[in-house]
DOMI-535730 format. One record per residue (C-alpha): residue in one letter; residue number from 1; x, y, z. Coordinates in Angstrom, 2 decimals. Layout:
REM DOMI-535730
SITE  residuo  num       c1       c2       c3
SITE        A  NUM        X        Y        Z
...
END
This chain:
REM DOMI-535730
SITE  residuo  num       c1       c2       c3
SITE        M    1    14.10     3.48   -42.68
SITE        P    2    17.56     2.68   -41.03
SITE        Y    3    16.52     4.39   -37.53
SITE        I    4    13.01     2.66   -37.37
SITE        D    5    14.32     0.41   -34.35
SITE        N    6    15.89     3.46   -32.59
SITE        I    7    12.65     5.56   -32.96
SITE        L    8    10.39     2.53   -31.79
SITE        F    9    12.76     2.29   -28.92
SITE        G   10    12.64     5.81   -27.83
SITE        L   11     8.83     5.80   -28.06
SITE        L   12     8.41     2.68   -25.90
SITE        L   13    10.93     4.05   -23.41
SITE        V   14     9.09     7.29   -23.20
SITE        L   15     5.68     5.77   -22.93
SITE        G   16     6.84     3.18   -20.29
SITE        V   17     8.43     5.79   -18.08
SITE        G   18     5.55     8.25   -18.67
SITE        L   19     3.05     5.61   -17.56
SITE        F   20     5.37     4.70   -14.34
SITE        V   21     5.47     8.40   -13.37
SITE        R   22     1.66     8.58   -13.80
SITE        S   23     1.06     5.63   -11.62
SITE        L   24     3.49     6.99    -8.95
SITE        S   25     1.73    10.09    -8.88
SITE        K   26    -1.51     8.53    -8.14
SITE        L   27     0.30     6.53    -5.34
SITE        V   28     1.60     9.86    -3.85
SITE        R   29    -1.90    11.55    -4.05
SITE        N   30    -3.43     8.80    -2.23
SITE        I   31    -0.83     8.89     0.38
SITE        K   32    -1.41    12.70     0.96
SITE        L   33    -4.95    11.83     1.55
SITE        G   34    -3.82    11.16     5.15
SITE        K   35    -2.92    13.68     7.92
SITE        S   36     0.53    15.31     7.55
SITE        I   37     2.93    14.30    10.14
SITE        E   38     6.34    15.82    11.18
SITE        R   39     9.00    12.99    10.59
SITE        S   40    12.11    14.77     9.38
SITE        Y   41    13.79    15.23    12.81
SITE        R   42    17.00    13.71    13.49
SITE        P   43    17.91    13.22     9.72
SITE        K   44    21.43    11.59    10.26
SITE        E   45    19.75     8.53    12.20
SITE        R   46    17.22     8.23     9.36
SITE        W   47    19.81     8.24     6.62
SITE        A   48    21.76     5.61     8.48
SITE        L   49    18.52     3.54     9.34
SITE        M   50    17.79     3.64     5.53
SITE        A   51    20.94     2.67     4.46
SITE        R   52    21.19    -0.09     6.84
SITE        V   53    17.57    -1.72     6.50
SITE        A   54    16.37    -0.79     3.03
SITE        L   55    19.81    -0.79     1.23
SITE        G   56    21.63    -3.26     3.37
SITE        Q   57    18.64    -5.57     3.98
SITE        S   58    19.88    -6.03     7.55
SITE        K   59    16.68    -7.31     9.10
SITE        M   60    16.26   -10.13     6.35
SITE        G   61    18.98   -12.21     8.16
SITE        A   62    16.43   -13.04    10.90
SITE        R   63    15.41   -15.80     8.78
SITE        P   64    18.58   -17.06     7.23
SITE        V   65    17.40   -19.19     4.45
SITE        A   66    14.73   -16.98     3.19
SITE        G   67    17.04   -13.77     3.95
SITE        I   68    20.01   -15.14     1.77
SITE        L   69    17.78   -16.04    -1.13
SITE        H   70    16.00   -12.61    -1.11
SITE        I   71    19.42   -10.74    -0.71
SITE        L   72    20.53   -12.66    -3.91
SITE        V   73    17.51   -11.55    -5.76
SITE        Y   74    17.68    -8.09    -4.42
SITE        V   75    21.35    -7.65    -5.12
SITE        G   76    21.41    -9.62    -8.36
SITE        F   77    18.37    -8.03    -9.71
SITE        V   78    19.63    -4.37    -8.95
SITE        I   79    23.03    -5.02   -10.34
SITE        I   80    21.89    -6.89   -13.45
SITE        N   81    19.71    -3.90   -14.10
SITE        L   82    22.90    -1.87   -14.45
SITE        E   83    22.93    -3.35   -17.92
SITE        L   84    19.59    -1.42   -18.55
SITE        I   85    21.87     1.67   -18.79
SITE        E   86    23.76    -0.04   -21.73
SITE        I   87    20.37    -1.13   -23.07
SITE        I   88    18.91     2.47   -23.37
SITE        I   89    22.04     3.93   -24.81
SITE        D   90    22.34     0.99   -27.37
SITE        G   91    18.59     1.10   -28.38
SITE        I   92    18.70     4.96   -28.60
SITE        F   93    21.88     5.41   -30.63
SITE        G   94    21.94     1.94   -32.41
SITE        T   95    25.25     1.00   -31.03
SITE        H   96    26.46    -2.42   -29.61
SITE        R   97    27.59    -3.11   -26.03
SITE        I   98    28.59     0.62   -25.62
SITE        L   99    29.92    -0.10   -22.15
SITE        A  100    32.93    -2.00   -23.55
SITE        S  101    34.28     1.28   -25.05
SITE        V  102    33.87     3.05   -21.80
SITE        L  103    35.03     0.40   -19.42
SITE        G  104    37.54    -1.24   -21.86
SITE        V  105    37.46    -4.90   -23.09
SITE        A  106    38.92    -6.67   -19.98
SITE        L  107    36.99    -4.78   -17.43
SITE        Y  108    33.83    -5.00   -19.43
SITE        G  109    34.54    -8.84   -19.67
SITE        V  110    34.73    -8.84   -15.79
SITE        F  111    31.45    -6.87   -15.56
SITE        T  112    29.53    -9.13   -18.02
SITE        A  113    30.76   -12.34   -16.13
SITE        V  114    29.47   -10.97   -12.65
SITE        L  115    26.15   -10.14   -14.26
SITE        E  116    25.97   -13.77   -15.69
SITE        V  117    26.80   -15.34   -12.19
SITE        L  118    24.26   -12.96   -10.42
SITE        A  119    21.61   -13.62   -12.99
SITE        L  120    22.03   -17.45   -12.37
SITE        L  121    21.75   -16.87    -8.62
SITE        V  122    18.48   -14.67    -9.12
SITE        L  123    17.08   -17.67   -11.35
SITE        I  124    18.09   -20.10    -8.78
SITE        A  125    16.38   -18.07    -5.89
SITE        V  126    13.27   -17.60    -7.97
SITE        V  127    12.76   -21.10    -8.56
SITE        V  128    13.38   -22.03    -4.82
SITE        F  129    10.87   -19.21    -3.80
SITE        F  130     8.28   -20.43    -6.28
SITE        I  131     8.73   -24.00    -4.99
SITE        R  132     8.42   -22.88    -1.44
SITE        R  133     5.38   -20.65    -1.69
SITE        N  134     3.33   -23.13    -3.63
SITE        F  135     4.43   -26.38    -2.58
SITE        Y  136     6.17   -26.33     0.59
SITE        G  137     3.50   -25.33     2.71
SITE        V  138     4.95   -22.49     5.01
SITE        R  139     2.29   -21.30     7.27
SITE        R  140     2.60   -17.46     6.80
SITE        L  141     2.39   -18.10     2.99
SITE        T  142    -0.88   -20.24     2.94
SITE        M  143    -3.05   -17.96     5.30
SITE        K  144    -6.36   -17.01     3.87
SITE        E  145    -5.71   -13.43     3.47
SITE        L  146    -3.28   -14.51     0.56
SITE        F  147    -5.98   -16.56    -1.46
SITE        G  148    -6.82   -15.21    -4.90
SITE        W  149    -4.84   -12.05    -6.17
SITE        P  150    -2.24   -11.80    -3.46
SITE        K  151    -1.00   -15.23    -4.22
SITE        N  152    -1.32   -15.06    -7.89
SITE        D  153     0.77   -11.63    -7.78
SITE        A  154     3.36   -13.16    -6.02
SITE        N  155     3.71   -15.98    -8.45
SITE        W  156     3.39   -13.54   -11.27
SITE        I  157     6.46   -11.56   -10.03
SITE        L  158     8.44   -14.66    -9.70
SITE        I  159     7.51   -15.75   -13.38
SITE        I  160     8.37   -12.38   -14.75
SITE        E  161    11.74   -12.33   -12.84
SITE        F  162    12.50   -15.79   -14.27
SITE        A  163    11.61   -14.73   -17.90
SITE        L  164    13.66   -11.77   -17.60
SITE        M  165    16.62   -13.63   -16.56
SITE        L  166    16.03   -16.35   -19.37
SITE        A  167    15.93   -13.56   -21.81
SITE        F  168    19.10   -11.99   -20.52
SITE        F  169    20.93   -15.53   -20.98
SITE        T  170    19.49   -15.96   -24.45
SITE        M  171    20.42   -12.61   -25.67
SITE        N  172    24.14   -13.12   -24.47
SITE        G  173    24.26   -16.81   -25.68
SITE        A  174    23.17   -15.81   -29.19
SITE        D  175    25.36   -12.57   -29.34
SITE        L  176    28.50   -14.57   -28.30
SITE        L  177    28.04   -16.78   -31.22
SITE        M  178    27.30   -13.89   -33.62
SITE        Q  179    30.44   -12.06   -32.52
SITE        R  180    32.38   -15.18   -33.13
SITE        Q  181    31.07   -15.62   -36.67
SITE        H  182    31.99   -11.87   -37.42
SITE        G  183    35.51   -12.46   -36.10
SITE        G  184    37.52    -9.75   -34.18
SITE        E  185    37.57    -9.22   -30.61
SITE        I  186    35.02   -10.53   -28.37
SITE        L  187    33.08    -8.06   -26.17
SITE        G  188    32.09    -9.54   -22.95
SITE        Y  189    32.67   -12.70   -21.20
SITE        F  190    29.52   -14.97   -20.68
SITE        P  191    30.37   -18.09   -18.84
SITE        I  192    26.82   -19.19   -18.03
SITE        S  193    25.32   -18.40   -21.45
SITE        E  194    28.32   -20.07   -23.09
SITE        S  195    28.01   -23.19   -21.41
SITE        F  196    24.35   -23.82   -21.18
SITE        L  197    22.72   -21.70   -24.11
SITE        S  198    25.26   -21.25   -26.97
SITE        P  199    25.53   -24.88   -27.59
SITE        L  200    21.80   -24.82   -28.20
SITE        F  201    22.29   -22.19   -30.91
SITE        A  202    25.45   -23.76   -32.53
SITE        S  203    23.56   -24.88   -35.63
SITE        M  204    21.75   -21.64   -36.28
SITE        S  205    22.55   -19.31   -39.27
SITE        T  206    23.71   -15.94   -38.60
SITE        Q  207    20.26   -14.58   -39.53
SITE        T  208    18.59   -16.93   -37.14
SITE        L  209    20.93   -16.05   -34.38
SITE        L  210    20.12   -12.37   -34.96
SITE        F  211    16.52   -12.83   -34.65
SITE        V  212    16.95   -14.88   -31.41
SITE        E  213    19.30   -12.20   -30.05
SITE        R  214    17.32    -9.38   -31.07
SITE        G  215    14.03   -11.05   -29.83
SITE        A  216    15.56   -11.86   -26.43
SITE        W  217    16.86    -8.06   -26.10
SITE        W  218    13.57    -6.42   -26.99
SITE        F  219    11.78    -9.12   -24.60
SITE        H  220    14.24    -8.20   -21.84
SITE        F  221    13.80    -4.28   -22.59
SITE        V  222    10.05    -4.51   -22.87
SITE        G  223     9.79    -7.05   -19.82
SITE        I  224    11.61    -4.36   -17.66
SITE        L  225     9.23    -1.62   -18.79
SITE        F  226     6.12    -4.06   -18.09
SITE        F  227     7.58    -5.07   -14.55
SITE        M  228     8.13    -1.46   -13.81
SITE        N  229     4.43    -0.52   -14.56
SITE        Y  230     3.12    -3.60   -13.06
SITE        L  231     4.49    -2.54    -9.60
SITE        Y  232     1.42    -0.23    -9.24
SITE        Y  233    -0.66    -3.06    -8.95
SITE        S  234     1.57    -5.32    -7.03
SITE        K  235     3.02    -5.84    -3.51
SITE        H  236     6.32    -5.46    -5.05
SITE        L  237     6.07    -1.57    -4.55
SITE        H  238     8.43    -2.20    -1.76
SITE        I  239    11.12    -2.17    -4.14
SITE        I  240    10.43     1.61    -4.30
SITE        F  241     8.81     2.52    -1.12
SITE        A  242    11.20     0.59     1.30
SITE        F  243    13.50     3.61     1.02
SITE        P  244    11.18     6.38     2.09
SITE        N  245     9.26     4.01     4.44
SITE        T  246    12.50     3.20     6.56
SITE        W  247    13.58     7.01     6.31
SITE        F  248    10.26     8.13     7.83
SITE        A  249    10.12     5.28    10.22
SITE        K  250     9.48     5.88    14.01
SITE        L  251    12.73     6.40    15.97
SITE        Q  252    11.24     6.41    19.37
SITE        P  253    11.42     3.09    21.26
SITE        K  254     8.65     0.57    20.03
SITE        G  255     6.92     0.47    23.19
SITE        E  256     6.44     4.14    23.43
SITE        L  257     2.97     5.20    22.14
SITE        D  258     2.26     8.63    20.45
SITE        N  259     0.36    10.90    22.60
SITE        L  260    -2.62    12.47    21.23
SITE        A  261    -1.67    16.28    20.75
SITE        A  262    -5.33    17.36    21.76
SITE        V  263    -5.06    15.44    24.82
SITE        T  264    -1.63    16.69    25.81
SITE        R  265    -2.83    20.26    25.14
SITE        E  266    -5.74    19.95    27.28
SITE        I  267    -3.80    18.44    30.16
SITE        K  268    -1.02    21.27    29.72
SITE        L  269    -3.86    23.78    29.84
SITE        M  270    -5.29    22.15    32.83
SITE        M  271    -1.94    22.29    34.77
SITE        D  272    -0.81    25.76    33.45
SITE        P  273    -3.60    27.93    31.89
SITE        S  274    -0.91    30.30    30.46
SITE        A  275     0.49    27.53    28.14
SITE        D  276     0.19    27.78    24.57
SITE        P  277    -3.02    25.80    23.56
SITE        Y  278    -1.55    25.16    20.01
SITE        A  279     1.96    24.03    20.76
SITE        A  280     2.39    20.31    20.03
SITE        A  281     4.08    18.28    22.76
SITE        D  282     6.46    16.44    20.45
SITE        P  283     7.27    17.07    16.60
SITE        S  284     5.93    13.56    15.89
SITE        E  285     2.47    14.38    17.18
SITE        G  286     1.33    16.65    14.41
SITE        Q  287    -1.63    18.96    14.97
SITE        A  288    -4.91    18.54    16.81
SITE        N  289    -7.15    15.84    15.45
SITE        E  290   -10.83    16.61    14.63
SITE        K  291   -11.59    13.68    16.66
SITE        F  292    -9.94    10.91    18.54
SITE        G  293    -8.20     8.30    16.61
SITE        A  294    -9.30     6.83    13.25
SITE        S  295   -12.32     5.21    11.42
SITE        D  296   -11.15     5.64     7.98
SITE        V  297    -8.00     6.00     5.87
SITE        M  298    -8.22     9.83     5.37
SITE        E  299    -7.75    10.06     9.55
SITE        L  300    -4.66     7.97     9.53
SITE        N  301    -1.42     9.94     8.92
SITE        Q  302     0.72     9.66     5.63
SITE        I  303     3.30     7.63     7.24
SITE        Q  304     0.55     4.89     7.94
SITE        L  305    -0.77     5.15     4.49
SITE        L  306     2.96     4.83     3.01
SITE        N  307     3.28     1.72     5.46
SITE        A  308     0.38     0.25     3.70
SITE        Y  309     1.60     0.61     0.41
SITE        T  310     5.20    -0.81     1.45
SITE        C  311     3.83    -3.96     2.86
SITE        T  312     5.47    -6.91     1.03
SITE        E  313     3.03    -9.31     2.38
SITE        C  314     5.67   -11.58     3.62
SITE        G  315     3.79   -12.48     6.79
SITE        R  316     6.58   -12.17     9.24
SITE        C  317     4.49    -9.90    11.43
SITE        T  318     1.53   -12.38    11.39
SITE        D  319     3.86   -15.23    12.03
SITE        V  320     5.11   -13.81    15.53
SITE        C  321     1.70   -12.31    16.51
SITE        P  322     0.74   -14.05    19.68
SITE        A  323    -2.81   -13.28    18.95
SITE        N  324    -2.68   -15.03    15.76
SITE        L  325    -0.80   -17.83    17.01
SITE        T  326    -3.55   -18.58    19.78
SITE        G  327    -6.22   -18.83    16.93
SITE        K  328    -7.62   -15.17    17.10
SITE        K  329    -8.62   -13.34    13.95
SITE        L  330    -5.98   -10.76    14.21
SITE        S  331    -3.46   -10.74    11.31
SITE        P  332    -1.17    -7.54    11.29
SITE        R  333    -0.29    -8.39     7.61
SITE        K  334    -4.26    -8.36     6.86
SITE        I  335    -4.50    -4.84     8.74
SITE        M  336    -1.98    -3.43     6.16
SITE        M  337    -3.49    -5.38     3.27
SITE        D  338    -6.97    -3.95     4.31
SITE        T  339    -5.66    -0.48     4.73
SITE        R  340    -4.23    -0.56     1.23
SITE        D  341    -7.40    -1.77    -0.33
SITE        R  342    -9.60     0.94     1.37
SITE        L  343    -7.01     3.60     0.37
SITE        E  344    -6.97     2.40    -3.34
SITE        Q  345   -10.91     2.49    -3.17
SITE        V  346   -10.76     5.87    -1.82
SITE        G  347    -8.15     6.96    -4.37
SITE        R  348   -10.50     5.85    -7.24
SITE        N  349   -13.46     7.91    -5.67
SITE        V  350   -11.30    10.75    -5.56
SITE        E  351    -9.98    10.36    -9.41
SITE        K  352   -13.62     9.88   -10.42
SITE        N  353   -15.29    12.87    -8.58
SITE        G  354   -12.44    15.06    -8.09
SITE        V  355   -13.13    15.01    -4.27
SITE        F  356   -13.98    12.28    -1.98
SITE        V  357   -17.69    11.54    -2.08
SITE        D  358   -19.01     9.48     0.80
SITE        D  359   -19.33     6.05    -0.21
SITE        G  360   -20.90     4.80     2.91
SITE        K  361   -17.86     2.70     3.86
SITE        K  362   -15.11     2.90     6.38
SITE        L  363   -11.92     1.26     7.14
SITE        L  364   -13.20     0.27    10.49
SITE        D  365   -15.89    -2.44    10.34
SITE        D  366   -16.07    -2.61     6.62
SITE        F  367   -12.50    -3.93     6.09
SITE        I  368   -11.09    -4.37     9.57
SITE        S  369   -13.38    -5.87    12.25
SITE        R  370   -13.59    -4.80    15.84
SITE        E  371   -12.67    -8.32    16.98
SITE        E  372    -9.41    -8.11    15.19
SITE        L  373    -8.47    -4.80    16.83
SITE        R  374    -9.48    -6.02    20.33
SITE        A  375    -7.22    -9.19    19.82
SITE        C  376    -4.18    -7.15    19.59
SITE        T  377    -1.95    -7.30    22.81
SITE        T  378     0.17    -4.14    21.76
SITE        C  379     3.26    -6.31    22.24
SITE        N  380     5.04    -4.86    19.11
SITE        A  381     6.25    -8.12    17.82
SITE        C  382     4.87    -7.26    14.43
SITE        V  383     6.74    -4.27    14.43
SITE        Q  384     9.99    -5.96    15.48
SITE        A  385     9.69    -8.53    12.83
SITE        C  386     8.93    -6.35     9.76
SITE        P  387    11.96    -6.18     7.32
SITE        V  388    11.20    -2.70     6.20
SITE        L  389     9.98    -1.13     9.47
SITE        I  390     6.30    -1.03     8.81
SITE        D  391     4.13    -0.28    11.89
SITE        P  392     0.79    -2.23    11.91
SITE        L  393     0.35    -1.43    15.69
SITE        A  394     0.07     2.31    14.92
SITE        I  395    -2.95     1.59    12.62
SITE        I  396    -4.56    -0.60    15.44
SITE        I  397    -4.12     2.01    18.15
SITE        D  398    -5.67     4.62    16.13
SITE        L  399    -8.53     2.44    15.30
SITE        R  400    -8.99     1.53    18.77
SITE        R  401    -8.70     5.10    20.06
SITE        Y  402   -11.69     5.87    17.71
SITE        M  403   -13.65     2.93    19.23
SITE        V  404   -13.09     3.72    22.99
SITE        M  405   -12.66     7.66    22.81
SITE        E  406   -15.34     8.55    20.34
SITE        E  407   -17.75     5.63    20.43
SITE        S  408   -17.25     4.51    24.14
SITE        S  409   -16.95     1.13    22.53
SITE        A  410   -14.75    -1.16    24.81
SITE        P  411   -15.29    -4.50    26.54
SITE        Q  412   -16.27    -4.46    30.02
SITE        E  413   -12.92    -5.89    31.03
SITE        W  414   -11.09    -2.79    29.53
SITE        N  415   -13.44    -0.33    31.13
SITE        M  416   -12.69    -1.91    34.44
SITE        M  417    -8.90    -2.01    33.74
SITE        M  418    -9.15     1.82    32.98
SITE        T  419   -11.17     2.68    35.92
SITE        N  420    -8.85     0.89    38.18
SITE        I  421    -5.89     2.76    36.50
SITE        E  422    -7.49     5.86    37.29
SITE        N  423    -8.60     5.41    40.83
SITE        N  424    -6.09     2.97    41.90
SITE        G  425    -2.92     3.72    39.58
SITE        A  426    -2.69    -0.12    38.68
SITE        P  427    -5.02    -2.38    36.52
SITE        W  428    -6.19    -4.17    39.70
SITE        Q  429    -8.79    -3.33    41.89
SITE        Y  430    -6.72    -2.75    44.84
SITE        N  431    -6.47     0.17    47.20
SITE        Q  432    -3.08     2.21    46.51
SITE        A  433    -2.20     1.83    50.12
SITE        D  434    -2.12    -1.99    49.53
SITE        R  435    -0.02    -2.05    46.46
SITE        I  436     3.29    -2.96    48.42
SITE        N  437     1.65    -5.83    50.11
SITE        W  438     2.52    -8.15    47.53
SITE        A  439     6.32    -7.84    48.72
SITE        Q  440     5.45    -9.52    52.11
END
């Protein structure tokens, strides 16, 4: 059966892509459990923002060392996987380095050389990241919310990337020697593989070289399919979700909190009884809530749930959080991780029962404590620091709104402050007529 390899390749490709689409559909279903929100206004700004932040990695430069290494991994991994196009065509049709006939031998040589250099940079960056994460003791990478699976997940990703790059070099090194043994024009230029791996294979027979080359080729292909499907279980979903997440990001100033549409309508009706009771004040506010704020993930909006799945767990938000830096329990990263964990739990519930069946748990209290929420100063440092425009503060505000407006659960200091604002127009207990006295 001369085409057994091609048939097996096609079956694996269909299976891998099919499983990936199935997993992606589960994620989309979970996100749609949240409340719908209008975030398609000002589309030109959104496309520009996505291009600058998600594609251009513009916010990674805030921490130059980590940023440059991440950009190397990002650019290298994306460009190297352009070779996946060639692998798929070769795998289906049984060809060998088909892009050489498309690009021409000279241009193909430049193309493969660039891939090799980028692969080496990815390899170096991955090793540095592994050492930095496990042995260097960076504060935000050693916090307790990363113990267990989050830390293991990050390490597995680095190991997988290292193995894929090593397979890439092995494949090229063995193929180069086979091409030389067969004579004729050499397809591709492989400076790294030729320098470091080809000498190790020099004494091998053609049959052994073929076994090594085919083994590395299949490992690289199957590894990519495995990595693609592993994303469902990993924080590295941001590879995919960073693009829609930045497109749907909030465009208003960071310090501007969204108004509750229900409250806005009530105030408008009080001031003008002829006003439309169903007209939202702003396209971003959505429709009236059944209750104020949120106590569980279904009461958050879909963008907030997308944020939770997009979180890279890098900890830049927690690293700049003044509450966390002063020893309080709040960690914006943990807020996002807890939201995602609860959403996954709810998703499994829906998958099992067809609809959500009350499981006696909530995001508030069972996953995120009130102490964490009350520690937030709403300074927006976490929002500013996030490299993919995640907004942990939006979730904190909605949970606190539920506590205060639905449960009347607020510390005495908060109640005094809000009473003073209501009566005096300021947080302090001074008569409005005395407010200008400070100037004297």
